[in-house]
N, CA, C and O atoms as a CHARMM CRD file, in Angstrom:
* protein
*
  260
    1    1 MET  N     18.41100 -61.63200  39.32300 PROA 1      0.00000
    2    1 MET  CA    17.46200 -61.26000  38.28000 PROA 1      0.00000
    3    1 MET  C     18.16800 -60.42800  37.21700 PROA 1      0.00000
    4    1 MET  O     19.15900 -59.76100  37.51300 PROA 1      0.00000
    5    2 LEU  N     17.68400 -60.46000  36.01900 PROA 2      0.00000
    6    2 LEU  CA    18.28700 -59.74000  34.90500 PROA 2      0.00000
    7    2 LEU  C     18.31100 -58.23000  35.08100 PROA 2      0.00000
    8    2 LEU  O     19.11100 -57.55800  34.43000 PROA 2      0.00000
    9    3 LEU  N     17.47200 -57.68100  35.93100 PROA 3      0.00000
   10    3 LEU  CA    17.34300 -56.23200  36.02100 PROA 3      0.00000
   11    3 LEU  C     18.25900 -55.59800  37.04900 PROA 3      0.00000
   12    3 LEU  O     18.48500 -54.39000  36.98600 PROA 3      0.00000
   13    4 SER  N     18.79000 -56.34800  37.98000 PROA 4      0.00000
   14    4 SER  CA    19.48400 -55.74100  39.10400 PROA 4      0.00000
   15    4 SER  C     21.00200 -55.84600  39.05500 PROA 4      0.00000
   16    4 SER  O     21.65700 -55.32700  39.95900 PROA 4      0.00000
   17    5 ASN  N     21.58300 -56.46900  38.08200 PROA 5      0.00000
   18    5 ASN  CA    23.02400 -56.63400  38.00300 PROA 5      0.00000
   19    5 ASN  C     23.66800 -55.39400  37.39000 PROA 5      0.00000
   20    5 ASN  O     23.43500 -55.10800  36.21600 PROA 5      0.00000
   21    6 PRO  N     24.48900 -54.63500  38.16800 PROA 6      0.00000
   22    6 PRO  CA    25.08300 -53.40500  37.64500 PROA 6      0.00000
   23    6 PRO  C     26.11500 -53.64500  36.54300 PROA 6      0.00000
   24    6 PRO  O     26.46900 -52.70600  35.83100 PROA 6      0.00000
   25    7 LYS  N     26.60200 -54.86200  36.38400 PROA 7      0.00000
   26    7 LYS  CA    27.57800 -55.16000  35.34000 PROA 7      0.00000
   27    7 LYS  C     26.91800 -55.46700  33.99900 PROA 7      0.00000
   28    7 LYS  O     27.60400 -55.63100  32.99000 PROA 7      0.00000
   29    8 MET  N     25.59700 -55.54400  33.98700 PROA 8      0.00000
   30    8 MET  CA    24.87100 -55.84200  32.75400 PROA 8      0.00000
   31    8 MET  C     24.86100 -54.61200  31.85300 PROA 8      0.00000
   32    8 MET  O     24.99900 -53.49100  32.34100 PROA 8      0.00000
   33    9 PRO  N     24.69900 -54.80400  30.55300 PROA 9      0.00000
   34    9 PRO  CA    24.57200 -53.66500  29.63400 PROA 9      0.00000
   35    9 PRO  C     23.36700 -52.79800  30.00400 PROA 9      0.00000
   36    9 PRO  O     22.45700 -53.25800  30.69500 PROA 9      0.00000
   37   10 GLN  N     23.36100 -51.57200  29.55200 PROA 10     0.00000
   38   10 GLN  CA    22.29000 -50.62800  29.86600 PROA 10     0.00000
   39   10 GLN  C     20.99700 -50.92800  29.11100 PROA 10     0.00000
   40   10 GLN  O     19.95500 -50.34700  29.41500 PROA 10     0.00000
   41   11 THR  N     21.05400 -51.82100  28.13700 PROA 11     0.00000
   42   11 THR  CA    19.86200 -52.18500  27.37400 PROA 11     0.00000
   43   11 THR  C     19.62500 -53.68600  27.46000 PROA 11     0.00000
   44   11 THR  O     20.52200 -54.46500  27.78300 PROA 11     0.00000
   45   12 MET  N     18.39300 -54.06000  27.16000 PROA 12     0.00000
   46   12 MET  CA    17.98800 -55.46200  27.14100 PROA 12     0.00000
   47   12 MET  C     17.50000 -55.80500  25.74100 PROA 12     0.00000
   48   12 MET  O     16.97100 -54.94800  25.03300 PROA 12     0.00000
   49   13 THR  N     17.67800 -57.04500  25.35000 PROA 13     0.00000
   50   13 THR  CA    17.08500 -57.52700  24.11200 PROA 13     0.00000
   51   13 THR  C     15.64300 -57.92300  24.40000 PROA 13     0.00000
   52   13 THR  O     15.23900 -58.01400  25.55900 PROA 13     0.00000
   53   14 VAL  N     14.88100 -58.15400  23.35900 PROA 14     0.00000
   54   14 VAL  CA    13.49900 -58.60400  23.54700 PROA 14     0.00000
   55   14 VAL  C     13.48600 -59.96600  24.23500 PROA 14     0.00000
   56   14 VAL  O     12.60600 -60.23900  25.05200 PROA 14     0.00000
   57   15 GLU  N     14.44000 -60.80900  23.91700 PROA 15     0.00000
   58   15 GLU  CA    14.52200 -62.12100  24.56600 PROA 15     0.00000
   59   15 GLU  C     14.76000 -61.97600  26.06600 PROA 15     0.00000
   60   15 GLU  O     14.20300 -62.73900  26.85500 PROA 15     0.00000
   61   16 GLU  N     15.58800 -60.99900  26.47000 PROA 16     0.00000
   62   16 GLU  CA    15.82000 -60.76400  27.89300 PROA 16     0.00000
   63   16 GLU  C     14.55500 -60.22500  28.56800 PROA 16     0.00000
   64   16 GLU  O     14.26800 -60.57400  29.71300 PROA 16     0.00000
   65   17 VAL  N     13.80700 -59.38300  27.86800 PROA 17     0.00000
   66   17 VAL  CA    12.53100 -58.89600  28.39100 PROA 17     0.00000
   67   17 VAL  C     11.58700 -60.08700  28.60600 PROA 17     0.00000
   68   17 VAL  O     10.91200 -60.17200  29.63200 PROA 17     0.00000
   69   18 ALA  N     11.54700 -60.98700  27.64800 PROA 18     0.00000
   70   18 ALA  CA    10.69000 -62.17400  27.76900 PROA 18     0.00000
   71   18 ALA  C     11.06700 -62.99600  28.99900 PROA 18     0.00000
   72   18 ALA  O     10.19100 -63.42600  29.74900 PROA 18     0.00000
   73   19 ARG  N     12.35600 -63.21400  29.20900 PROA 19     0.00000
   74   19 ARG  CA    12.79800 -63.98000  30.38500 PROA 19     0.00000
   75   19 ARG  C     12.46900 -63.24400  31.67900 PROA 19     0.00000
   76   19 ARG  O     12.02500 -63.86500  32.64500 PROA 19     0.00000
   77   20 ALA  N     12.68100 -61.92200  31.71000 PROA 20     0.00000
   78   20 ALA  CA    12.40900 -61.13500  32.91700 PROA 20     0.00000
   79   20 ALA  C     10.92700 -61.18300  33.29100 PROA 20     0.00000
   80   20 ALA  O     10.58200 -61.22300  34.47200 PROA 20     0.00000
   81   21 LEU  N     10.05300 -61.18000  32.28100 PROA 21     0.00000
   82   21 LEU  CA     8.61200 -61.19800  32.51400 PROA 21     0.00000
   83   21 LEU  C      8.02700 -62.60300  32.54300 PROA 21     0.00000
   84   21 LEU  O      6.85000 -62.78900  32.85200 PROA 21     0.00000
   85   22 GLN  N      8.85600 -63.58800  32.22000 PROA 22     0.00000
   86   22 GLN  CA     8.43200 -64.98900  32.14900 PROA 22     0.00000
   87   22 GLN  C      7.27500 -65.16200  31.17400 PROA 22     0.00000
   88   22 GLN  O      6.25600 -65.77700  31.48600 PROA 22     0.00000
   89   23 VAL  N      7.46700 -64.59600  29.97600 PROA 23     0.00000
   90   23 VAL  CA     6.48600 -64.73500  28.90300 PROA 23     0.00000
   91   23 VAL  C      7.21200 -65.25500  27.66700 PROA 23     0.00000
   92   23 VAL  O      8.44100 -65.32100  27.63700 PROA 23     0.00000
   93   24 SER  N      6.44500 -65.62000  26.66100 PROA 24     0.00000
   94   24 SER  CA     7.04900 -66.12000  25.43300 PROA 24     0.00000
   95   24 SER  C      7.73200 -64.98800  24.66600 PROA 24     0.00000
   96   24 SER  O      7.44600 -63.81100  24.88300 PROA 24     0.00000
   97   25 ARG  N      8.62300 -65.36200  23.78200 PROA 25     0.00000
   98   25 ARG  CA     9.31200 -64.39300  22.93200 PROA 25     0.00000
   99   25 ARG  C      8.30500 -63.60800  22.09400 PROA 25     0.00000
  100   25 ARG  O      8.43900 -62.39700  21.92500 PROA 25     0.00000
  101   26 SER  N      7.30200 -64.30300  21.57500 PROA 26     0.00000
  102   26 SER  CA     6.26700 -63.67400  20.75600 PROA 26     0.00000
  103   26 SER  C      5.49900 -62.62100  21.55800 PROA 26     0.00000
  104   26 SER  O      5.24500 -61.52200  21.06500 PROA 26     0.00000
  105   27 THR  N      5.13400 -62.96200  22.78800 PROA 27     0.00000
  106   27 THR  CA     4.42200 -62.01400  23.64500 PROA 27     0.00000
  107   27 THR  C      5.29800 -60.80400  23.94900 PROA 27     0.00000
  108   27 THR  O      4.81500 -59.67100  23.96100 PROA 27     0.00000
  109   28 ALA  N      6.58400 -61.04200  24.19400 PROA 28     0.00000
  110   28 ALA  CA     7.51100 -59.93600  24.46800 PROA 28     0.00000
  111   28 ALA  C      7.62900 -59.01000  23.25200 PROA 28     0.00000
  112   28 ALA  O      7.66000 -57.79000  23.40700 PROA 28     0.00000
  113   29 TYR  N      7.69300 -59.57900  22.05200 PROA 29     0.00000
  114   29 TYR  CA     7.75000 -58.73700  20.84400 PROA 29     0.00000
  115   29 TYR  C      6.47200 -57.91400  20.70200 PROA 29     0.00000
  116   29 TYR  O      6.53800 -56.73500  20.35500 PROA 29     0.00000
  117   30 ASP  N      5.32200 -58.50900  20.96100 PROA 30     0.00000
  118   30 ASP  CA     4.05900 -57.75800  20.91000 PROA 30     0.00000
  119   30 ASP  C      4.09100 -56.60000  21.89900 PROA 30     0.00000
  120   30 ASP  O      3.68200 -55.48700  21.56900 PROA 30     0.00000
  121   31 LEU  N      4.57200 -56.85500  23.09600 PROA 31     0.00000
  122   31 LEU  CA     4.64900 -55.82200  24.11900 PROA 31     0.00000
  123   31 LEU  C      5.60700 -54.70600  23.71200 PROA 31     0.00000
  124   31 LEU  O      5.27200 -53.52600  23.81900 PROA 31     0.00000
  125   32 VAL  N      6.78500 -55.07600  23.25100 PROA 32     0.00000
  126   32 VAL  CA     7.79500 -54.07700  22.87000 PROA 32     0.00000
  127   32 VAL  C      7.30600 -53.22900  21.69700 PROA 32     0.00000
  128   32 VAL  O      7.64600 -52.05000  21.60100 PROA 32     0.00000
  129   33 ARG  N      6.53300 -53.80500  20.82900 PROA 33     0.00000
  130   33 ARG  CA     6.00800 -53.04400  19.67900 PROA 33     0.00000
  131   33 ARG  C      4.81800 -52.16600  20.05400 PROA 33     0.00000
  132   33 ARG  O      4.40600 -51.32000  19.26000 PROA 33     0.00000
  133   34 SER  N      4.26200 -52.35200  21.24200 PROA 34     0.00000
  134   34 SER  CA     3.08600 -51.58200  21.63000 PROA 34     0.00000
  135   34 SER  C      3.45500 -50.12900  21.93800 PROA 34     0.00000
  136   34 SER  O      4.57900 -49.81700  22.33200 PROA 34     0.00000
  137   35 GLU  N      2.46600 -49.25700  21.74300 PROA 35     0.00000
  138   35 GLU  CA     2.66900 -47.84100  21.99600 PROA 35     0.00000
  139   35 GLU  C      2.87200 -47.59800  23.48700 PROA 35     0.00000
  140   35 GLU  O      2.16000 -48.16100  24.31800 PROA 35     0.00000
  141   36 GLY  N      3.82900 -46.77100  23.81100 PROA 36     0.00000
  142   36 GLY  CA     4.08500 -46.43400  25.20200 PROA 36     0.00000
  143   36 GLY  C      5.13300 -47.30000  25.87000 PROA 36     0.00000
  144   36 GLY  O      5.57500 -46.98400  26.97500 PROA 36     0.00000
  145   37 PHE  N      5.54400 -48.39100  25.22600 PROA 37     0.00000
  146   37 PHE  CA     6.58100 -49.23100  25.81500 PROA 37     0.00000
  147   37 PHE  C      7.93900 -48.65000  25.45500 PROA 37     0.00000
  148   37 PHE  O      8.16300 -48.32000  24.29000 PROA 37     0.00000
  149   38 PRO  N      8.86100 -48.51100  26.41900 PROA 38     0.00000
  150   38 PRO  CA    10.16700 -47.90500  26.13100 PROA 38     0.00000
  151   38 PRO  C     11.04000 -48.80300  25.27200 PROA 38     0.00000
  152   38 PRO  O     11.30400 -49.95500  25.61700 PROA 38     0.00000
  153   39 LYS  N     11.48000 -48.26200  24.15700 PROA 39     0.00000
  154   39 LYS  CA    12.32100 -49.05500  23.26300 PROA 39     0.00000
  155   39 LYS  C     13.20700 -48.13800  22.44300 PROA 39     0.00000
  156   39 LYS  O     12.91900 -46.95400  22.26800 PROA 39     0.00000
  157   40 ILE  N     14.28200 -48.70700  21.94900 PROA 40     0.00000
  158   40 ILE  CA    15.19000 -48.03400  21.02800 PROA 40     0.00000
  159   40 ILE  C     15.28300 -48.92800  19.80700 PROA 40     0.00000
  160   40 ILE  O     15.53700 -50.12600  19.92900 PROA 40     0.00000
  161   41 ARG  N     15.08300 -48.35900  18.64300 PROA 41     0.00000
  162   41 ARG  CA    15.22700 -49.13400  17.41500 PROA 41     0.00000
  163   41 ARG  C     16.53500 -48.70100  16.75000 PROA 41     0.00000
  164   41 ARG  O     16.73600 -47.52000  16.46400 PROA 41     0.00000
  165   42 ILE  N     17.41000 -49.66200  16.51000 PROA 42     0.00000
  166   42 ILE  CA    18.65200 -49.43400  15.78500 PROA 42     0.00000
  167   42 ILE  C     18.59000 -50.34500  14.56800 PROA 42     0.00000
  168   42 ILE  O     18.82200 -51.55100  14.65900 PROA 42     0.00000
  169   43 GLY  N     18.27400 -49.74300  13.42900 PROA 43     0.00000
  170   43 GLY  CA    18.02800 -50.55500  12.23700 PROA 43     0.00000
  171   43 GLY  C     16.81200 -51.42300  12.49200 PROA 43     0.00000
  172   43 GLY  O     15.73200 -50.91600  12.79400 PROA 43     0.00000
  173   44 ARG  N     16.98600 -52.72700  12.37000 PROA 44     0.00000
  174   44 ARG  CA    15.89300 -53.67200  12.63900 PROA 44     0.00000
  175   44 ARG  C     15.89700 -54.16900  14.07300 PROA 44     0.00000
  176   44 ARG  O     14.97100 -54.85700  14.50200 PROA 44     0.00000
  177   45 ARG  N     16.93200 -53.82200  14.80700 PROA 45     0.00000
  178   45 ARG  CA    17.09500 -54.32200  16.17200 PROA 45     0.00000
  179   45 ARG  C     16.29700 -53.49000  17.17400 PROA 45     0.00000
  180   45 ARG  O     16.32400 -52.26000  17.12600 PROA 45     0.00000
  181   46 LEU  N     15.59500 -54.15600  18.07000 PROA 46     0.00000
  182   46 LEU  CA    14.85200 -53.49300  19.13800 PROA 46     0.00000
  183   46 LEU  C     15.57400 -53.73200  20.45600 PROA 46     0.00000
  184   46 LEU  O     15.86400 -54.87200  20.81800 PROA 46     0.00000
  185   47 LEU  N     15.85900 -52.65300  21.16600 PROA 47     0.00000
  186   47 LEU  CA    16.48300 -52.73500  22.48000 PROA 47     0.00000
  187   47 LEU  C     15.62600 -51.98400  23.48100 PROA 47     0.00000
  188   47 LEU  O     14.91900 -51.04000  23.12700 PROA 47     0.00000
  189   48 VAL  N     15.69200 -52.40300  24.71600 PROA 48     0.00000
  190   48 VAL  CA    14.90100 -51.78500  25.77600 PROA 48     0.00000
  191   48 VAL  C     15.86400 -51.28300  26.85000 PROA 48     0.00000
  192   48 VAL  O     16.60800 -52.07500  27.43000 PROA 48     0.00000
  193   49 PRO  N     15.85900 -49.97500  27.12200 PROA 49     0.00000
  194   49 PRO  CA    16.71400 -49.46300  28.19800 PROA 49     0.00000
  195   49 PRO  C     16.28600 -50.06000  29.53800 PROA 49     0.00000
  196   49 PRO  O     15.10200 -50.04100  29.87300 PROA 49     0.00000
  197   50 ARG  N     17.23100 -50.58400  30.29900 PROA 50     0.00000
  198   50 ARG  CA    16.91400 -51.26000  31.56000 PROA 50     0.00000
  199   50 ARG  C     16.17600 -50.35200  32.54000 PROA 50     0.00000
  200   50 ARG  O     15.16700 -50.75900  33.11500 PROA 50     0.00000
  201   51 LYS  N     16.66400 -49.13100  32.73900 PROA 51     0.00000
  202   51 LYS  CA    16.01500 -48.23500  33.69700 PROA 51     0.00000
  203   51 LYS  C     14.59100 -47.91800  33.25000 PROA 51     0.00000
  204   51 LYS  O     13.66900 -47.93200  34.06600 PROA 51     0.00000
  205   52 ALA  N     14.40600 -47.63500  31.96700 PROA 52     0.00000
  206   52 ALA  CA    13.06200 -47.34400  31.45800 PROA 52     0.00000
  207   52 ALA  C     12.15400 -48.56400  31.62100 PROA 52     0.00000
  208   52 ALA  O     10.96600 -48.41700  31.90900 PROA 52     0.00000
  209   53 PHE  N     12.70900 -49.77000  31.43800 PROA 53     0.00000
  210   53 PHE  CA    11.92400 -50.98600  31.62700 PROA 53     0.00000
  211   53 PHE  C     11.49400 -51.12800  33.08400 PROA 53     0.00000
  212   53 PHE  O     10.33700 -51.44400  33.35900 PROA 53     0.00000
  213   54 ARG  N     12.41700 -50.89700  34.01900 PROA 54     0.00000
  214   54 ARG  CA    12.06200 -50.97200  35.44500 PROA 54     0.00000
  215   54 ARG  C     10.97800 -49.95600  35.77900 PROA 54     0.00000
  216   54 ARG  O     10.02000 -50.26800  36.48600 PROA 54     0.00000
  217   55 ASP  N     11.13600 -48.72500  35.26000 PROA 55     0.00000
  218   55 ASP  CA    10.12600 -47.68400  35.50200 PROA 55     0.00000
  219   55 ASP  C      8.77600 -48.08000  34.91700 PROA 55     0.00000
  220   55 ASP  O      7.74400 -47.92200  35.56800 PROA 55     0.00000
  221   56 TRP  N      8.78200 -48.59600  33.68400 PROA 56     0.00000
  222   56 TRP  CA     7.54500 -49.02800  33.02700 PROA 56     0.00000
  223   56 TRP  C      6.88200 -50.13900  33.84600 PROA 56     0.00000
  224   56 TRP  O      5.66700 -50.14200  34.04300 PROA 56     0.00000
  225   57 LEU  N      7.69400 -51.07300  34.31400 PROA 57     0.00000
  226   57 LEU  CA     7.17300 -52.20100  35.07900 PROA 57     0.00000
  227   57 LEU  C      6.48800 -51.71300  36.35800 PROA 57     0.00000
  228   57 LEU  O      5.40600 -52.18800  36.70200 PROA 57     0.00000
  229   58 GLU  N      7.10700 -50.77500  37.05400 PROA 58     0.00000
  230   58 GLU  CA     6.50100 -50.22700  38.27000 PROA 58     0.00000
  231   58 GLU  C      5.20200 -49.49000  37.96100 PROA 58     0.00000
  232   58 GLU  O      4.22600 -49.62100  38.70000 PROA 58     0.00000
  233   59 GLU  N      5.18300 -48.72300  36.88700 PROA 59     0.00000
  234   59 GLU  CA     4.00500 -47.94800  36.51600 PROA 59     0.00000
  235   59 GLU  C      2.85300 -48.81500  36.01800 PROA 59     0.00000
  236   59 GLU  O      1.69100 -48.41600  36.10300 PROA 59     0.00000
  237   60 ASN  N      3.16800 -49.98300  35.50700 PROA 60     0.00000
  238   60 ASN  CA     2.14700 -50.82500  34.87600 PROA 60     0.00000
  239   60 ASN  C      1.92800 -52.13900  35.59700 PROA 60     0.00000
  240   60 ASN  O      1.46900 -53.10800  34.99300 PROA 60     0.00000
  241   61 THR  N      2.24200 -52.18300  36.85600 PROA 61     0.00000
  242   61 THR  CA     2.10100 -53.42000  37.62100 PROA 61     0.00000
  243   61 THR  C      0.68000 -53.94900  37.61700 PROA 61     0.00000
  244   61 THR  O      0.48100 -55.16300  37.64900 PROA 61     0.00000
  245   62 HSD  N     -0.31100 -53.07300  37.57800 PROA 62     0.00000
  246   62 HSD  CA    -1.70500 -53.50500  37.65400 PROA 62     0.00000
  247   62 HSD  C     -2.43400 -53.43300  36.32100 PROA 62     0.00000
  248   62 HSD  O     -3.66200 -53.50600  36.27800 PROA 62     0.00000
  249   63 THR  N     -1.69000 -53.29000  35.24000 PROA 63     0.00000
  250   63 THR  CA    -2.29500 -53.19400  33.90900 PROA 63     0.00000
  251   63 THR  C     -2.23400 -54.55700  33.22900 PROA 63     0.00000
  252   63 THR  O     -1.22800 -55.25700  33.33800 PROA 63     0.00000
  253   64 THR  N     -3.28400 -54.93300  32.53800 PROA 64     0.00000
  254   64 THR  CA    -3.32600 -56.19300  31.79600 PROA 64     0.00000
  255   64 THR  C     -3.09400 -55.90800  30.31700 PROA 64     0.00000
  256   64 THR  O     -3.68700 -54.99200  29.74600 PROA 64     0.00000
  257   65 TYR  N     -2.21100 -56.71700  29.70000 PROA 65     0.00000
  258   65 TYR  CA    -1.92700 -56.58400  28.26600 PROA 65     0.00000
  259   65 TYR  C     -2.31000 -57.83900  27.53800 PROA 65     0.00000
  260   65 TYR  O     -2.14600 -57.92100  26.32100 PROA 65     0.00000
């Protein structure tokens, strides 16, 4: 899985978030832009810290978006 490989970069792209969640790219962008979702903006680029994503996923397992 994309989240468990220690050789992977510390951040994920929105496309990687989409693959990890098995949702469309558009849905992943909506999620990443939502308030409370962990993200880093560098210029126009949105990145998601892997550890923060795992933590968010555990905390929001029963939440519907």
